[in-house]
C-alpha positions in Angstrom: 150.6 238.3 89.5 148.4 235.2 90.0 146.8 234.6 93.5 146.1 231.2 94.8 142.8 230.2 96.3 139.1 230.1 95.4 136.8 232.8 94.5 133.7 233.8 96.3 131.7 232.4 93.2 133.5 229.0 93.7 133.0 228.7 97.5 129.2 229.5 97.0 128.8 226.8 94.4 130.7 224.4 96.7 128.3 225.3 99.6 125.4 224.9 97.3 126.4 221.3 96.2 127.0 220.5 99.8 123.6 221.6 100.8 121.9 219.6 98.2 123.8 216.5 99.0 123.1 217.0 103.0 119.2 217.4 102.0 119.3 214.4 100.0 120.9 212.4 102.8 118.5 213.8 105.4 115.5 212.8 103.0 116.8 209.5 102.6 117.5 209.0 106.6 113.8 210.1 107.3 112.1 208.0 104.7 114.0 205.2 106.1 113.0 206.0 109.5 109.4 206.3 108.7 109.5 202.8 106.8 110.9 201.2 109.8 108.1 202.6 112.1 105.4 201.5 109.7 107.1 197.8 109.5 107.3 197.7 113.3 103.5 198.8 113.6 102.5 196.1 110.9 104.7 193.4 112.7 102.9 194.1 116.1 99.6 194.2 114.4 100.3 190.8 112.8 101.4 189.4 116.2 98.1 190.7 117.8 96.1 188.9 114.9 98.0 185.6 115.3 97.5 185.7 119.0 93.8 186.1 118.7 93.7 183.5 115.9 95.6 181.1 118.4 93.3 181.8 121.1 90.4 180.7 118.8 92.1 177.6 117.7 92.8 176.3 121.2 89.6 177.3 122.8 87.6 174.6 124.4 84.4 176.3 123.0 83.5 175.6 119.4 83.4 178.7 117.2 80.1 180.0 116.1 79.6 182.3 113.1 80.2 185.6 114.4 81.9 189.2 114.1 83.5 190.6 117.2 85.8 193.4 118.1 88.1 193.4 121.0 91.2 195.1 122.3 94.7 193.9 123.4 98.0 195.5 124.8 101.2 194.8 123.2 104.5 196.6 123.3 103.1 199.4 125.6 100.2 200.2 123.1 96.6 199.4 122.7 95.7 197.4 119.7 92.0 196.6 118.3 91.4 193.4 116.6 88.3 192.3 114.7 87.4 188.7 114.1 85.1 186.9 111.5 84.1 183.4 111.9 82.0 181.7 109.2 81.3 178.3 108.0 83.3 177.2 105.1 82.0 175.2 102.0 83.6 172.0 103.8 81.4 170.4 106.3 82.8 170.7 109.8 85.3 173.4 108.9 85.1 177.0 110.1 86.8 179.9 108.3 88.5 182.6 110.6 89.8 185.9 109.6 91.2 188.4 112.3 92.2 191.8 111.4 94.2 194.1 113.7 95.2 197.6 113.9 96.8 200.3 116.3 93.9 201.8 118.3 95.0 205.4 118.7 94.6 207.4 115.7 93.4 204.7 113.5 91.0 205.3 110.8 87.8 203.4 110.8 88.7 201.2 107.8 92.4 201.0 108.2 93.2 197.6 109.4 97.0 197.0 108.9 97.3 193.2 109.4 95.0 190.3 108.3 95.5 186.9 109.2 93.3 183.9 107.7 92.8 180.5 109.4 90.4 177.7 109.8 89.3 175.3 112.6 87.8 171.9 112.0 86.2 168.9 113.4 88.3 166.5 115.0 88.4 163.0 113.4 88.0 161.2 116.8 85.0 163.4 117.9 83.2 162.2 114.7 83.5 158.5 115.8 85.2 157.3 112.5 87.0 154.0 112.7 90.1 154.6 110.7 93.0 152.1 111.3 95.8 154.5 110.6 94.8 156.6 113.6 94.1 153.7 115.8 97.1 153.2 118.3 96.1 149.6 119.4 98.0 146.9 118.1 95.6 144.7 116.1 98.1 142.1 115.0 98.4 140.8 118.6 96.5 137.6 119.4 
C-alpha cells in the first residue's frame, strides 16, 4: 500500500530552501535601502556645496584666497562645508573648491561631495574696448 504525501525529510528540505531564498531577498532589500540612504546623503551634500558655490559667485565682495568652514541646515539636518579659494594660473580668475558632509557622526576627513568652480574678472570692469560687447549702434551717423 502506497501513501501519498511528503515525508518529513522532504518538508525540511523545502523549508530550508525557502529560508535561504528569504534570507537572500532580505539581504538584497537591506543593501538597496542602505544604497538609497547613501545616495540621498550624497545628493544633499552636493546641494549644500552647490549652494555655497552660488553664494560665492553672486557675492558683491570679491573672493580672497582663503580656507573657510561653515554650517548650513538642509532637509532637517546640519551640514558642514569647507571652501578653498585660490588664484589660478589665469590672471583674474579664482579657483573655488567647496566640500560638504553631514555634520553629525562625520569622520574628520570624510567629505562626501566636492564641487569645483571659478570666478573671474568681468570684461567691462577691466575697461576693455571690444566692439562685440558694445551695445551702441556705431553705424548710425
